[in-house]
N, C-alpha and C positions, 0 to 999 in steps of 0.2 A: 145507843141513844139515837132517836130519830129526829132530824132537823125539820123545821117547818120552812116551806118555801113562801116567800113574800116577794112582791114585785111592785115597782113604781108604775104609775099611769104611763109615763114615758116609755118604759120598757114594753108594756103591752102594745102600745101604738106602734113603736118602731119594729117590734118583733113581727107583727102582721104585715108591715110595709116592706121590711127588708128581707126576711126569710121567705123564700118561695114556698107556695103551698105544698109543693111536692116534698119539701124537707121539714115541714112544721111538725108532723107526727114524730119523725125521727129525732128532731131537736127536743121535743117535750119528753120523749123517752129518756134521753140523756139528762135532761134537767131534773127529772124525778129521781135519777140515781144519786143526785146530791143530797137527798134526804137521808140516805144511808152513810155516805162518805163525801162530805163537802170538799175535802182536800184533794180532789182530783182536779185536773186542769193545771194550767200554767200559772205560778205565782207572778204577780205584777208589782214588784217592789217589796211587798211583805207577804207572809204566808196567808193572810186573811183576805187579800184583794187578788182575785184570780179571774182567768178567762177560760172558757170552755169552747174548744174549737169544734164547729159543726160544718164540715166540708170547707167552703171558703168564707164562712161567717164566724164571728166571735160573739159569745155571750159573756158578759162581764158581771161578776157577783162578788159580794162581800159576805164573809162568814162572821157571824156574831155568836161566839161560843157561849158566852154568859147567858144570852137569851135563847140559845139553841135555834137560831134563825139563819137561813141563807137568803140574802136579799139580792134578787136579780135587778141590776141597776141599769144596764143598757145593752144594746146589741149593735154590731156594725159588720160591714164587709171588710175584707183585708185592706182595701184602699183607705178606709176611714179609721183603721185601727189606732194609729198613734194619736190622732186628734181626739178620739173618744176616750182613750186612756188618760190623756192629759186633762180633759174636761172633768172626768170623774175624780181624779186626784185633786184638782183644784176645788171641787165642790164636796169633798169628803165630809166636812162638817154638816152640810145639809143632809147628806145621806144618814149620818149618825142621828140627827134630829128626827128624821123620818122613822127610824127604828124605835127611838125613845117614845114617840107619839103612838106608834102601833101598840106598844106595851101598855099604854095608859087606857086603851079602849077596852 
């Protein structure tokens, strides 16, 4: 089963800002691997909320098995890692609503 990659506007904006241009192709290569196996990367509290390490940067994503979607939620450097994880956990319901609305389109 192949997963679809979705991302928030915030993810796209922060990705371009935080990930150096020299690493962006490498990062996208690893992101596209999630379509085949989204359970790579480190689980963050539960098996569906994960991070993908790209050198000194982290890409945070949520796996929605029922919808067969991997949602790229945010990106950070190592220094911002815990703040970003805490923010995503706090706003988990908003992220779930985002996915519900995508399925209505």
